[in-house]
C-alpha positions in Angstrom: 99.1 62.7 76.1 101.4 63.6 73.3 101.1 67.4 72.4 101.6 69.3 69.4 102.3 72.6 70.6 103.4 74.9 67.5 101.6 78.5 67.9 99.3 78.1 70.9 100.9 79.6 74.5 97.8 79.8 76.9 96.6 77.0 79.3 93.2 77.6 78.1 94.6 76.0 74.6 96.9 73.1 76.7 93.5 72.6 78.4 91.0 72.2 75.3 93.7 70.1 73.2 93.8 67.5 76.1 90.3 67.2 77.1 89.3 67.2 73.8 91.7 64.7 72.4 89.2 61.9 73.9 86.0 63.3 71.9 88.5 63.6 68.9 89.7 59.9 69.7 92.9 60.5 70.0 94.2 57.9 72.9 91.0 57.1 74.5 92.4 55.4 78.0 89.2 55.8 80.4 85.8 55.4 80.2 83.3 58.4 80.6 80.1 56.4 80.8 78.6 57.7 84.5 77.3 54.5 84.9 80.6 53.0 85.2 83.7 53.6 87.4 86.1 55.2 84.9 89.1 53.2 86.6 88.8 49.0 87.3 91.2 49.3 90.4 89.5 52.4 91.8 87.4 52.8 94.7 83.5 53.4 94.7 82.6 55.8 98.1 83.7 55.0 101.0 81.4 54.2 103.8 83.7 57.5 105.7 82.8 59.1 102.3 79.0 58.2 102.2 78.5 59.3 105.7 79.7 62.6 105.3 78.0 63.5 102.4 74.9 62.7 103.9 75.5 65.0 106.7 76.3 67.5 104.4 72.8 66.7 102.8 71.3 67.6 106.5 73.6 70.5 107.6 73.9 72.5 104.4 71.1 75.4 103.3 69.5 73.5 100.3 66.4 75.0 101.8 67.3 78.3 99.8 66.4 77.8 96.3 66.8 81.2 94.9 70.0 80.5 92.8 67.4 78.0 90.5 65.1 80.1 90.1 67.1 83.4 89.0 69.0 80.8 86.8 66.1 79.8 84.9 64.4 83.2 84.9 64.3 85.0 81.5 64.8 81.5 79.4 64.2 82.1 75.7 65.4 79.1 73.9 67.9 76.6 73.5 69.8 75.1 70.4 68.9 71.5 69.7 72.4 70.7 69.5 74.4 70.5 72.7 77.9 70.2 70.7 79.6 72.5 68.9 82.5 71.9 66.4 85.7 73.7 65.9 87.2 74.4 63.0 89.8 71.5 62.8 87.0 69.0 62.5 87.3 68.2 66.4 84.2 68.9 69.1 85.1 72.3 70.6 82.1 72.1 72.9 80.2 69.7 74.5 77.8 70.1 77.2 76.1 66.8 76.6 78.7 65.1 78.5 77.3 66.4 81.6 73.6 65.4 81.0 74.6 62.7 83.8 74.1 65.8 86.8 70.3 66.3 85.4 69.3 62.6 86.1 67.7 64.1 90.0 70.1 61.6 91.6 72.1 62.3 94.6 76.0 61.0 93.8 78.1 59.9 96.9 81.1 61.3 95.0 80.6 64.6 94.4 80.6 67.2 97.4 76.3 67.7 98.0 77.2 71.3 97.4 79.4 70.6 94.4 76.9 68.7 93.0 74.7 72.0 93.4 76.5 74.2 92.0 77.5 71.7 89.0 73.6 71.5 88.3 73.2 75.1 88.3 76.0 75.4 85.6 74.1 73.3 83.4 71.8 76.1 82.1 72.7 76.1 78.1 70.7 78.6 75.5 69.5 82.0 75.3 68.2 83.8 78.6 66.8 87.8 78.9 68.1 89.7 81.8 66.2 92.8 80.8 63.5 92.2 78.4 64.3 94.1 75.0 67.5 95.2 76.2 70.2 92.4 78.1 70.6 89.0 77.2 72.9 86.3 77.6 73.8 83.0 76.4 74.8 80.5 78.7 76.6 77.4 78.7 78.6 77.4 75.5 81.8 77.8 76.6 83.6 78.6 80.5 82.2 81.9 80.6 78.6 84.3 79.9 78.7 85.7 76.6 76.6 88.8 77.6 74.6 90.8 74.4 73.3 94.5 75.0 71.1 95.8 72.7 72.3 99.2 71.2 70.8 101.4 69.2 71.7 99.7 66.1 73.3 96.6 67.0 75.1 94.3 69.8 77.5 95.2 72.0 78.9 92.2 73.5 80.7 91.4 76.7 83.6 89.0 76.8 82.9 87.0 73.9 84.3 83.7 75.3 87.2 81.7 74.4 87.2 80.2 71.0 86.3 81.8 67.7 84.0 78.9 67.0 81.8 79.1 70.6 81.1 82.8 70.3 80.4 82.9 66.7 77.7 79.9 67.3 76.3 82.2 70.6 76.3 85.2 67.8 74.4 83.5 65.2 72.0 81.9 67.7 71.0 85.2 69.1 70.3 86.5 65.7 68.3 83.5 64.9 66.1 84.2 67.7 65.6 87.7 68.0 66.5 89.1 64.2 69.9 90.2 62.4 71.7 92.4 64.3 75.2 93.6 63.4 77.8 93.8 66.3 78.9 97.8 67.1 80.9 97.4 70.1 82.8 94.4 71.8 83.4 95.1 76.0 86.9 93.0 77.5 86.1 93.2 80.9 89.8 91.8 81.8 92.7 90.0 80.8 91.7 86.0 81.0 91.3 84.5 78.2 87.7 83.2 78.2 86.6 86.3 78.1 88.3 87.6 74.9 89.5 84.7 73.1 86.7 84.0 71.1 86.7 88.1 69.5 87.5 87.0 66.2 83.9 84.9 66.4 82.3 87.8 66.6 83.9 90.9 65.0 86.3 91.7 62.0 89.9 93.0 63.3 90.1 95.5 60.2 86.5 97.1 62.0 88.2 97.4 65.1 91.3 98.7 63.9 89.2 101.3 61.6 87.5 102.6 64.8 84.4 101.6 63.7 83.7 99.0 66.1 84.9 100.1 69.8 86.9 97.2 71.4 86.7 98.2 74.8 89.3 97.1 78.1 90.3 98.2 81.0 94.2 99.7 81.7 96.6 97.4 81.6 94.6 94.7 79.5 97.7 93.8 76.7 100.0 93.4 78.9 98.7 91.5 81.5 96.5 89.3 78.9 99.8 88.5 77.0 102.3 88.5 79.8 100.5 87.3 83.7 102.1 84.0 83.8 104.4 83.9 80.8 107.5 83.0 82.9 107.0 80.0 84.1 104.5 79.0 82.0 105.6 75.4 81.4 105.1 74.2 84.7 101.7 76.0 84.9 100.6 74.1 82.6 101.4 70.9 83.9 99.8 71.8 87.0 96.7 72.8 85.4 96.0 69.0 84.4 95.6 69.1 88.0 93.5 71.9 88.9 91.3 71.4 85.7 91.4 67.7 85.9 92.1 67.7 82.0 92.9 64.0 82.1 89.5 63.2 83.8 86.5 61.7 82.2 83.3 63.7 82.9 81.4 61.4 85.2 80.2 61.5 88.8 83.9 59.6 89.7 85.7 62.4 87.3 85.2 66.1 86.1 81.9 67.4 87.3 82.1 71.1 87.0 84.9 74.1 86.9 82.4 76.4 89.2 82.6 79.5 87.1 81.1 77.0 83.8 81.3 73.7 83.1 84.9 73.8 81.0 86.9 75.4 78.6 86.0 75.1 75.0 89.1 73.6 72.6 88.4 76.2 69.8 90.4 78.8 68.3 92.2 81.6 71.1 92.6 84.7 69.6 93.3 88.3 70.4 91.9 91.5 68.4 94.0 94.9 70.6 91.5 96.9 71.9 91.2 100.5 70.5 89.5 102.1 73.2 91.3 102.2 77.4 89.1 102.7 80.0 92.6 104.7 82.2 90.3 106.4 85.3 89.1 104.5 88.4 85.3 105.3 86.9 84.7 106.7 83.4 81.6 107.2 81.7 81.2 106.2 77.8 78.2 106.0 75.0 78.1 103.1 72.8 75.4 102.6 70.0 73.3 105.1 71.9 74.0 102.8 75.5 75.2 104.6 78.5 77.9 102.7 80.7 80.1 103.8 83.7 83.2 101.5 83.9 84.5 101.3 87.2 88.3 100.0 87.1 88.8 97.2 89.4 92.8 96.4 89.4 94.0 93.8 91.9 91.3 91.6 92.2 90.2 88.4 90.0 92.4 90.0 87.1 95.5 92.3 87.4 93.3 94.5 85.0 89.9 94.0 85.0 86.4 96.6 85.3 82.9 96.2 86.5 80.0 98.4 84.2 77.1 100.1 85.4 74.2 101.4 83.3 72.2 103.9 85.2 69.5 103.5 82.1 68.4 100.2 83.3 69.8 100.2 86.7 72.1 96.9 85.6 75.3 96.4 87.3 77.6 94.6 85.4 79.7 92.5 87.9 83.0 91.2 85.3 84.5 88.1 87.4 84.7 90.2 90.3 81.2 89.1 91.9 80.1 85.7 90.3 78.0 82.3 92.3 81.3 81.2 93.7 84.4 82.7 96.3 87.2 82.8 93.9 91.0 81.7 94.1 93.4 84.3 96.1 95.5 81.2 95.2 95.4 79.7 91.6 96.6 75.5 92.2 98.1 75.7 88.8 100.1 79.0 90.4 99.7 82.4 90.1 100.9 85.6 91.6 98.9 85.8 95.3 95.8 88.1 94.9 95.1 90.6 97.8 91.8 89.6 98.9 91.1 92.6 100.9 91.6 94.9 98.0 88.8 92.7 96.2 86.5 93.4 99.0 86.9 97.1 99.1 86.4 97.3 95.0 83.4 95.3 95.9 82.5 97.4 98.5 82.8 100.6 96.1 80.6 99.5 93.8 78.2 98.1 96.2 78.1 102.1 97.1 78.4 103.5 93.9 76.4 101.3 92.3 74.7 98.7 94.4 72.0 100.9 96.0 69.7 101.8 92.9 70.7 98.5 90.8 67.7 96.5 90.1 69.7 93.7 88.2 73.4 92.3 88.9 75.0 89.5 85.9 78.1 88.7 85.6 80.7 86.8 83.1 80.0 83.9 84.8 77.0 82.3 86.6 73.1 84.1 86.7 72.0 87.2 87.2 70.4 88.5 90.4 67.2 90.5 90.3 65.7 92.9 92.7 67.8 95.7 95.4 67.6 93.5 98.3 68.6 90.4 97.0 71.9 92.2 94.8 73.1 94.2 98.0 72.7 90.6 100.0 75.0 88.7 97.3 77.2 92.0 96.8 77.6 92.0 100.7 78.0 88.3 101.2 81.1 88.5 99.1 82.9 92.0 100.2 82.8 90.3 103.6 83.9 86.4 102.8 86.7 88.5 100.6 87.8 90.4 103.9 87.3 87.8 106.3 89.2 85.8 104.6 92.4 88.5 104.8 91.1 90.1 108.5 90.7 86.0 110.3 94.0 84.8 108.9 96.1 87.5 109.8 94.0 87.9 113.2 95.0 84.0 113.6 98.8 84.4 111.9 99.4 87.6 114.4 98.7 84.7 117.1 101.7 82.8 116.1 99.4 80.1 113.8 101.8 79.3 110.6 101.0 78.9 107.1 101.4 75.1 107.3 98.4 75.3 110.0 96.2 77.9 108.5 94.2 75.8 106.4 93.4 73.3 109.4 92.3 76.2 112.0 90.3 79.2 109.6 87.0 79.0 109.3 84.3 81.4 107.8 81.5 82.2 110.4 78.5 80.8 110.0 76.4 83.5 108.8 78.8 83.3 105.9 78.9 79.6 105.6 75.1 79.8 105.3 75.2 81.8 102.5 75.9 79.9 99.0 77.3 83.2 97.7 80.0 83.0 100.3 81.3 79.2 99.5 84.4 78.2 98.0 83.9 76.4 94.5 86.4 78.0 92.7 89.0 78.9 95.5 88.7 76.7 98.5 88.6 77.9 102.3 92.1 75.8 102.8 94.2 76.5 99.9 92.8 80.5 100.1 93.7 80.8 103.9 97.4 79.4 103.2 97.6 81.8 100.0 97.1 84.9 102.4 99.4 84.1 105.1 101.8 83.0 102.2 101.2 87.3 100.8 101.7 88.8 104.0 104.6 86.6 105.8 105.7 84.1 102.8 106.3 80.4 102.8 107.9 80.1 105.7 106.8 79.3 109.3 109.6 80.6 110.9 110.3 77.3 112.5 114.0 76.8 110.8 113.6 72.9 110.4 111.5 73.9 107.3 113.6 76.6 106.1 115.7 74.6 103.9 114.4 71.2 104.4 115.3 68.1 102.4 113.5 67.2 99.1 111.3 65.0 99.3 113.1 62.0 97.1 116.1 62.7 99.5 113.9 62.7 103.0 111.4 60.1 102.2 113.4 57.3 102.3 114.6 58.1 106.3 111.2 58.3 107.1 110.8 54.8 105.1 113.5 53.2 107.2 112.4 54.6 110.4 108.8 53.5 110.2 109.9 49.8 109.5 109.5 49.7 106.0 107.4 49.2 102.9 105.0 46.5 104.5 104.5 48.2 108.0 103.8 51.8 106.0 101.0 49.8 103.7 99.7 48.1 106.6 99.2 50.9 108.1 98.0 53.6 105.4 95.3 50.4 104.7 94.5 50.9 108.5 94.0 54.3 108.1 92.1 53.5 104.9 89.5 51.5 106.5 89.1 54.0 109.3 88.5 57.0 107.3 91.5 58.7 108.3 92.5 59.7 104.5 94.9 62.5 105.4 97.0 60.4 108.1 97.1 57.9 105.6 98.6 60.3 102.5 100.8 61.6 105.3 102.8 58.0 105.4 102.3 56.9 102.4 103.3 59.9 100.2 106.5 59.0 102.0 106.6 55.5 100.9 105.9 56.9 96.8 108.6 59.3 96.9 111.2 56.8 98.7 109.8 53.8 96.6 108.3 55.1 93.6 108.2 51.8 91.7 105.9 50.2 94.3 102.9 49.9 92.5 101.1 48.5 95.3 101.8 51.8 98.0 100.9 53.7 94.5 97.5 52.2 94.3 96.7 52.3 98.1 97.7 55.8 97.8 95.4 56.8 95.0 92.7 55.4 96.9 93.1 57.7 99.3 93.4 60.8 96.9 90.2 59.5 95.3 88.3 59.5 98.6 89.3 63.1 99.5 88.3 64.2 96.5 85.3 62.6 96.6 84.8 64.7 99.7 85.4 68.5 98.7 83.4 71.1 97.6 85.8 72.7 95.5 86.3 71.3 92.1 89.8 72.7 91.8 90.6 70.7 94.8 88.9 67.4 93.8 90.5 67.2 90.5 93.7 68.1 92.1 93.2 64.5 94.2 91.5 62.9 91.3 94.4 63.5 89.2 97.2 62.8 91.2 95.0 59.3 92.0 94.8 59.0 87.9 98.6 59.3 87.5 99.5 57.4 90.3 97.6 54.6 88.9 98.1 55.1 85.1 101.2 56.8 84.8 100.2 59.6 81.9 98.8 58.9 78.8 99.4 59.1 75.3 97.3 60.0 72.5 96.6 62.7 69.8 95.9 66.1 70.1 94.3 69.0 68.0 95.1 72.5 67.1 93.1 74.9 69.2 94.6 78.2 68.3 96.3 80.7 66.6 99.0 83.4 66.5 97.6 86.0 67.8 99.2 85.4 71.5 102.7 85.7 70.1 102.0 88.6 67.9 100.7 90.0 71.3 104.0 89.4 72.9 106.6 92.1 73.6 109.9 91.4 72.1 111.6 91.9 75.6 109.0 89.3 76.9 110.4 86.8 74.5 113.9 87.4 75.3 113.3 87.3 79.0 111.8 83.7 78.2 114.6 83.1 76.6 116.6 83.8 79.7 114.3 81.5 81.4 115.3 79.1 78.8 119.1 79.3 79.4 121.1 76.4 80.6 123.4 78.3 83.0 125.7 75.3 83.4 126.3 75.4 79.9 126.9 79.3 79.8 129.5 79.3 82.8 132.6 81.3 81.5 131.1 82.5 78.2 130.6 86.1 77.4 128.8 88.3 74.9 127.1 91.1 73.8 124.6 91.2 70.6 122.9 94.0 69.6 119.4 93.5 68.1 117.3 95.2 65.6 113.9 95.1 64.4 113.6 97.9 61.7 109.8 97.2 61.2 108.6 98.7 64.6 112.0 100.7 65.5 113.3 98.6 68.4 116.7 97.8 69.5 118.0 96.3 72.2 121.2 94.8 73.6 120.8 91.2 74.6 124.1 90.3 76.8 125.6 86.9 78.5 127.6 87.0 81.4 128.0 85.2 84.9 126.2 82.5 83.0 123.2 84.8 83.2 121.3 86.7 79.8 120.0 89.8 80.2 118.3 92.2 78.1 117.7 96.5 77.9 115.6 97.7 75.3 116.2 101.4 73.4 120.1 100.8 73.8 122.8 99.5 71.3 126.3 99.1 72.0 129.5 100.4 69.8 131.5 97.1 70.5 128.8 94.1 70.3 130.2 91.2 68.9 127.2 90.4 67.1 124.7 92.4 65.6 121.3 90.6 64.3 118.7 92.3 62.2 115.2 91.1 62.1 112.1 92.9 61.2 109.8 91.8 64.4 107.1 90.5 61.6 109.5 88.2 60.7 111.0 87.6 64.2 107.1 86.2 65.0 107.4 83.5 63.1 110.2 81.9 65.0 108.4 83.0 68.0 105.9 80.8 67.0 108.0 78.0 65.9 107.0 78.0 62.6 110.6 78.8 61.2 114.0 78.9 62.3 116.2 81.3 63.1 118.7 79.3 60.8 116.1 79.3 58.1 115.5 83.1 58.4 119.1 83.6 58.3 119.4 81.3 55.0 116.5 83.0 53.8 118.4 86.6 54.1 115.3 87.7 56.5 118.1 87.6 59.3 121.1 89.5 59.1 124.3 88.6 61.3 127.1 91.4 61.1 130.5 90.5 63.4 131.3 87.3 64.9 128.6 84.6 64.7 130.0 82.6 67.7 127.5 84.0 70.0 124.4 82.9 68.4 125.3 79.5 67.9 126.8 79.3 71.1 123.2 80.2 72.6 121.7 77.7 70.4 123.8 75.5 72.3 122.3 76.7 75.6 118.6 77.0 75.4 116.7 73.9 77.4 113.6 73.4 75.8 110.9 72.8 78.4 109.0 69.2 79.0 105.5 69.3 79.3 105.4 66.3 80.9 107.8 66.8 83.6 107.2 64.1 87.0 104.5 65.7 89.5 104.0 62.3 91.3 107.3 59.9 91.6 107.0 56.8 89.5 104.1 58.1 87.0 106.2 57.5 84.1 106.2 60.6 82.8 106.6 61.0 78.9 108.2 63.5 76.6 104.9 65.7 75.7 106.1 68.6 73.5 107.3 68.5 69.9 110.9 69.4 69.4 111.3 72.7 67.6 114.3 74.6 65.9 116.7 76.4 67.6 115.6 80.0 69.0 112.0 78.6 68.4 109.8 79.9 71.2 108.5 77.4 73.4 104.6 78.5 74.1 104.7 79.3 77.9 101.1 79.8 79.1 99.0 83.2 80.6 96.5 83.3 83.0 93.7 82.4 80.8 91.0 80.3 83.1 89.9 82.7 85.0 91.1 81.6 87.6 
């Protein structure tokens, strides 16, 4: 898939571009018809997989249907359409593509628990949470958008990912309940599906003037922009796996994203908040509505807050308590989260607000009503995060390693029997490994694994010692037939790395991945295996992608962060033996930096200038942003007189030649025919990295 990424740099935007390219008619490669398998070379569910799914249907607590009752409660209306168009002309949101889930059919290609979750996330339209006071529109994006009825207008919590979906939601509620102005906006946390649609509901001038309060937790702007910039290219590529970007929406492909159906493919924006919640608990009244905010840093996001409405006895759980156990480690890559802290923050909310709350609602999933039910769900999620932390460390302290824990850890039966403690967005396997990694790191203390050979170096030896490709393929087929898919994966993966052009081996490994994917409860894990199967069979497809987001995120990026990312792009081999110092000045915002190259490493420091700098570069931050977005090259800024260079210009020319343009299409699995998926940009253009924007 050929991506043009000029002014967007978040994972949400790239997901949206990739997913919508098929809907937009660019590079249609696979059929999304749920009545057909999307790849003729693929396999239907095996007898082993079918037997497993049938056993799960008998063992899981399907008799508990309260979630379905709660998901339907308060329904007011749904729009006639199930597609929302983006300003660029492509489909921004397509709820209708998942209607195969409403056919009242059990699919053996979907874990029964995941299918249940996927059906629950089919809720679409306007819902009443508290009559005349609190409303939600669900199924317009990955997240819910919530409307609190103030004295004069709507207070909006979490305005979705895209301007188009947020604007459509505001339009729909006004059509159904009467036109009301927006008198407040709250960002619950620093992931883009909770703020990216803000320009669809409020004018920036009204926020800047203070007429409309825009409230966010302390640290919001820093984390909204910077959380995952440094490894952004790698995260964006890995996201193809976790989010199943290249998979069709069908029982054989993408069925759900656990916290919602998918992510909207529209314009992602950001307006800086004008009101910051600083304290652990902070009370505020907005448009006549009393709120108590609870800061919960270090939980689902580095900057996040719950909200309690004491006069309504309503608790907003942000993304800390939803219909799933979340990611402690997100598979596309991010810092490992603190499961114990997450549990403690839920516990604090339980005893601060949960004793009196009569409704609990959140930025994903569906509300829960009645104090007993609220406390039940809060305790289930408090306990599953605590158990994950404590039991994993209990086992680790007895010698179970990071390479074993996912085969050993299981939650207690009492939690397995509660839907609120099931891992959809996360998984017991990768979350348990994350806890060990958080406390003990990636090494299992076996010297043989401390500095292992790279897979491409070790694989040929394994293949040789196993007797060659023919024997491995024969054994792989035997293991596949026995349903020993992980055993088959172990040997076939070695063969594929040793012989990346062996399509027979790749196809067989794809068959194995496919069955594992069918069996997984977590869509993140399912998508990863199915995406691996897709690329093994097809390589990386080509196609066109629509632009999905604007320049807000780049503007919010600090100059220091941009300089840090330039340092990551530096090819240290080309920089060996070169030394220089550059003063950088941006007069319009008063910033000054020293950028120094020494020891093949680029560093920067803010607020400092050196007298003997080799070069001084002066450019307004407003003009620099055009270069950061890749719109105007730095050379053109110089020609236009917007960038002034005083001193020896050689360091500038040297630095230009040292910067590497990262390729979004780098190979994950060998022999997948990876292509150059990025557009070449002018020197010094900022290559958009990603931010942790998909709520994971």
